[in-house]
N, C-alpha and C positions, 0 to 999 in steps of 0.2 A: 533522826528527826526529819519530817517531811521537808522542812525549809532547807535541809542540806542535801536533798536528792541530787546526785550528779546530773549535770545538764549541759546541753550545747544549744547554741542558736545558729541555725543555718541561714546565711545571708548571701547577698550578691550585690555587685555594683549597679545592676538594673534588672528590670523584669525581663524574662526570657532567657536568663542565664542558665537555668536548670535547677533552681532551688527545690521545686516540687519533686523532681526526679531524685535528687540527692537526699533530701529530707525523708521522703517516703522510703527510698531504698535503704537508708541508714536505719530507720525504724525497723524495717523488715529484717535486715541483717542482724541487728542487735537481738530482736525477738527470736531469730533462729538460733542464737547462742544460748537461749534459755533465760534471757533477761526479761523482766516485766518492764515494758517501755510505756512511758506516758507521752502521748502525742499532743502537741499544741500548735496553734497557728496565730501569728500576729495579725491583727486587723479583723475586719468584719466578714471575711471570706467564709462561705458556707460549704464550698465544694471540696477544697483540698482536705478538710478534716474527714470527709468520707473515705478518701484514699488512705489517710492516716489510720483510720479505724480498721480497715482491711489489713494493714500491715502489722498492727499491734494487738488486735482483738480487744481494744479498749476504745471508749468514746473519745473522738477528737474534740478538743476544746479550744476556744478562741481566747486570746489575750489582747484586748483592745483598750488602750489607755485613753482614747477619746470617748468611746461609748460608755465605758465603765468608770473612768477616772484612774489616774496613776495609783491611787491608794489601794485599789482592788486588784492590781496585777499580781502582787505577791500572794494574797489570800486565794485568788482564783487558781493560780498555778499550784499552790499547795493542796488545794481541794482536788484538782485533777491528778496530781502526782502522788497522792496518798497511797502508800503500800508498793510503790514502784522502785525498781532498781536504778533506772536512768530515765531522763526526760530529753526529748528532742523537740525543739521549737523551730518551726519553719517561719522565716521572716516574710515581709511583704515589700514589694517593689524593690528599689535600691536601699541599701543599708541605712542611709541617712534621710530617706524620703518619708515625711510625715504628713499630718493634716495640713492642707493648704493654708498658708498664712499663719501657722501656729508653731513655727520653728521645728524642734525635734519631736513635738507631741505626737504620740502614736506611731512613731517610726520604729523600725526594727532595732536601731541603736538605742532608742529610749527604753524599749522593753528589756533589751539586754542589760542595760545599766540598772534598771529597777530590779532585775533578777540576779545581778552580779554574775552573769553567765558568760563564758568565753564564746567568741564568735568564730565560726568557720566560714570563710569567704569562698563562694562558688564562682569561678571565673570562666566565662565562655572564651576559650582560647583559640577559637577557630580561625580568626583573622589577625593573629598577632604572634610575635615571638618575644624579642627582648623588651618590647614595650610593656609586657605583663608586669615587669618589676616595678616600673613607675606607677602603674595602676594600683598594684597591691600596696606599695609603699604609701601612696596617697590615702588610701582608705584606712590603712593601719595607723597612720599618724594624725589623721584629721581631728579626732577627739581622743585625748589621752585616757579618758574614762572608759572607752570601749576597748576591750582586749581582743584583738584579732589573733587567735591562737594558732591558726593554720589556714591553708588554702587547698581547695580541691579544684583541679584543672579539668574542665569539661570540654567535650567535643574536640579532643586532641586527634590530629590526623594520622600520625605515624610515630614510630620510634624516634626518628630524627627530630620531628617536631617536639616530642616530649623532652629530648635531650636539650634542645635550645631553650625551652621554657624553664627547665630545672636549673640550667646554668645561669640564666638571667635572675632567677629568684634567689639564688644564693646570696646576692648582695642586698636583698630586701629584708633579710632577717626574719622572714615568716616561713615556717616549714611547710613543705608540700606533703599533705596527708592523703592525697589520692589523685589518681589520673584516670579519667574516663574517656573512652573512645566513643565515636559516634555509634549509636545503636538504635535503629529504627523500631525494634520490637518494644522499646520502653516508651515510645511516644503514646500520648493519650489524645484522643480527638477533642477538638474545641468547636465552639460555635459562637453565637453573638454575645454571650455573657461569660465566656471562659470555657474551662473543661466541661465535658459532658459528665454529669453526676454519676456516682457509683450505682445508684438505684436504677438507672436506665441501662446499664451495661455490666451487670454484676459479674458474669462469667469472664468477659473480656477484661474487666477491671482487675479481677483476681490474677489473671495471667500477666497483666501489665505490672502489677505490684510485685509479683514473684520475679519478673524479669528485672525490675529495678533493684530488688534486694540482691539478686545474683550479681548484677553489674557492680553494685557498690561493694559487695563482699570481695569480689575479684580485684577491683581497681583501687580500693582504699585500705589504709592501714587501720583496721578496726581496733587493734590494741592501743595505738596512739590516740585515736579519737576517744576511746573509753577513758584513757588516762587523762586526757584533757578535760573531759566532762567531770571526772572525779576531783580535779584540781579546783573546781568552783567551791567557794566557801558558802557559809549560810546566806540565805536571802536576806538583804538588809532589813533590819527591824525584827528579824525572827518571826516572819509572818505566820500567824495561826491560820489554818485552813478556813476558807469561807465555807459556810454551811447554810443551806436554805432554812434549816430548823433552828438556827441560833437566835436567841433573844435579840441580839444586835441587829440581825438582818431580817428577822421575821417575828414581830410581836404576836402575843397570844391571840388566837382567833376571837373576833368580837361576838360571833354567834356560834353556839354549839348546835350540833344536829347531825343527821346522816350525811355521808360523803356524797356530794353531787357528782354525777357523771359528766366529765368534760371530755368531749370528743375532739381529738387532735388529728387534722388532716395529714396524711402521709402519702406514700407511694411515689412513683416516678414524677408525677406532676407537682408535688409539693414536698420538696426535699430540703428546703431552707429552714432550719430551726437550731436554736442553741439548747444544749442539754440542760442548762440551768433553768430554762422555762418550765420544762416538765417537772424538774425537781422542786421548783418553787410552788407550782400548782399542787403537787402531791403533799408538800409540807403544809400547805394552807388547808388541806383536808379534802382535796378533790380525788375522785377515782378517775384517773386519766386513762382513756381508752383510744388507741389509734384506729384510724379507718382509712381506706383508699378510695377517693372519689372516682377513680377510673373503674373500679371493680364492684364496690359495695353499692347496692341499690337503696339501702336504708342507713340511717345513722345508728350508732350503737344504741342498744335498748336503754331507755331511761335518760337519754341525753338531756342535760339541763343547760349546757353551755357548749360553745363551739370555738375552737381556735384553728384558724387557717393561715398558715405562714406563707413564706415565699416559695418560689420555684419557677416552673416553666409551663404555666397553663396555656401559653400561646402555642407551644409545641404540641400540646394534647387537646387543643380546643375542640376538635371534632369528637373525640372520645368523651370529653367532659360534657359536651352538649348532648351527645347521644344518650347519656345516662340520665334520662328525664325523671325517673322516680327519685333519684337522690337530689337532683336540682329542686324538685318540688318539696322534698322533705326539708332541705335547708331553708327554702323560702318560707315554709310554714313555721319553722322554728324561730326564724328571725322576726317575722311579722307578728309572732305571738309574744314578742318581748323578751325572749331569752338572750342572755349575754352572748355576743359574738365578737371575737377579736380577730381582725383580718389585716394582714400586712402584704402589700405589693401583689403577689400572685393571688392572695386571698381577696384583695380588693377587686381584681379583675373578675374573679369567679362570682362575686356578688353582684356584678354589674348586670345590666339588661342584656347586653350582648358583647361578644369579643370577636373582632374581625367578622362581624355579620352573623355569627352563630349564637343562638340563644344560650344564656347562662342562667343564673339563679333568679335574676330579676328583683333582688332585694333593694338595690340602689337604682334610682332613675338616672342612670349614666351609661355611656357607651365607651367601650375600650377597643383600641386597635394597636397593631404593631406600628413602629415608627423607625425611620432610618437614624434618628438622633439618639445617642446614648446620654442618659441622665445619670450622673455619677457624682457622689460626694457626700461628705458629712454634713449634718444639719443640726442646728440648735433649735429646739422646739419648745413650745409651751402649750399646755392644754387650754383650748379656748373656752370650753365649758365642761360641766360635769358629764362623765360617761361611765360605762361599766368598767373602764380601766383606771381612770384618774379623775380627781377633782379639778375644777378650774384652777389654773395657775401652776399646776404641776409642771416642772421643767424636766425635760429629758433630751438626751442627745440621740440622734438617729443617723441612718445611712440610707441613701437612695442609690439604686443600681438597677436600671431597667431601660428597655428600648420599646416602651409602650406609652400610650397617651390615653388618659381618661378624660372624657368631656361630659359634664363640666368637671373641673379639677377639685371642686369643693361643694359640699351641700349647703343647705340653709343653715345648718349647724355644723361648722367644720370641726375636724378632729384636732388639728394643730395650727398654731400660728408659728410660722418659720421665720427666724430672724436673719439667717444667712444661707446662701450668698445674697438673696434679695428678700425683702419683707413680703410675705404673702400668707394666705391661709390655704390649707389643703386638707383633703379627707372628708369623711362623713361620720356624723353621729346622729343616729335616729333610733329611738326606743333603746334596745340593748346593744345595738350594733356600733362598733368602733372600727372603722375601715380607713386605711391610710397607705400611702406608698412607703412610709418610713419604716425601715427595719430598726428595732430597738432591742437593747439587751436588758432584760428585766432585773438582772443582778444589781444594776445601778439604782433601781427604784423598786425593791422587792414588794413594796406596798401595792403595786398594781396587780400582782398575782393574788394577794390576799383580798383586795377589793373585788376582783373578778370572781373568785370562788364564793365570796359572801353573796354577791348578786345572783350567782347560780343557785345558791342555797335558798334564797328568799324570793326569787322572781316567780 
C-alpha cells in the first residue's frame, strides 16, 4: 500500500547544517541502487525540489501543513509516493521550527509525526566534539512522538574528530548512520532568495547532485538507512492518495466544452510552481501548455488563459524587457479580459516596469528590488470576485521576496491579509488576479476549476 511506503525525514538542528546536501545525496544514492525514490520537501520551498527531481527522476513535491492543512499531508504524500520503493522527505529550518506563533504547525517534526516517519538528524559537527551528544540527546528527547532514528555527522574534519564524535554519541543512544567530510564540490551557489534554481544551471546542478550522491554513498550506511525507512509503519489514518480528479477534491465541471489552452510560464525566470497546480488545471479540463518568456516571442497558439508563477524576473529583467513581442502579447491577452493568474514574479512581470525596465504594462504599478526581505506565512481572504476565487474565499499563502511593488494594491485588491498586520494587497482587474502571495491550490481545488471555466467562457 502507498500509505506504507518506506520513508525517512531528513532534519537538522538549524538551517545551514547540510539537510539539502544529505537529502538530495541520499535520494541519488538510493536511486543508484535501483530504487524508485519519491522526493518531498517540508514547507513552501520551490528550489530544493528541483534538485530532488534531478536526483530521482521524479517530480519533487512539497508537504506544507500550513498552506494545505495537516489533513492533506498524508494524502499528498501518498499521491507523490505512489508506485515508489522508498520516500525521502527533506525538512525545513530546524527540526522543531514551525510557522511563527503557531507552535509546531508546519515544522519538520509536525510533518514527521503526521507521516509517522523516522527522523535522521543531520548535525554540523565542524565546531564541536563531545557537545554533540548533548545536542543530539536534546533533540531526540524533546518530543517523545518524534522518533529520531539516527544521526549523520556533517563537515567532520578528520579521523580523530570523527572518533571523538562517535565516542560522545555512544551515550546518547542514537546511532551514527553516516559521517561526511567537508567537500567543496557538492556546494551549490546561493543568492538573495536561496539556492540558484536547477533551471538556471542544469549542467552544473547535475554535477552537484552526482557529487552529493557519491559523498552520501561513501560516507553513510545505506543499508541501515533503508532498514530504518522500512521500519516506518502505515501513515496514520491509512491515507488514500490525493488526486486532482477525485470527486472529493474536484467536483464535476460546471460547463462542458473544448479544452481551453492555459499557457503556463516557465524557463529560468519562472521556476516556482507546485506540480499539483498543473494537475488540477488538467483535471479541470485545461490543455496546459508551457512557454518560456525569455525565449518565446508569442504565447502558445489558442491561449485562453495564462498562469505566471514565481521565480526571479529581477535577475532576468533585461531579457524579459527585451522580448517586446511577448510583452505585447501578454498585455493584449490580459486587456482583452482573458483569465490571468500571477504570483509574485508574475506580479512583477505584469507591472509597468521593473527596476526601470519596461514590463507588460498590464498593471499601473512599478516594481523594484529592495534590500528588505519579506518572508512569512499569510492568512488571506478574497476581497472580491476574480477569475480564481469568489469573494470571501479563504486561503493561506506565503510571501518570499526582496522586491517592492508600488502601489501595493489596486482599486480592487486581490486579498485581504489578516496577519501579521491587516492590509489589502494585489490586483484584480478584468480577468487578472495578481498578488505577492504564493498559494497551494490543493488546499482549495475549486480555484483551478473556476479558472478553467473562466478560460472556457471568457
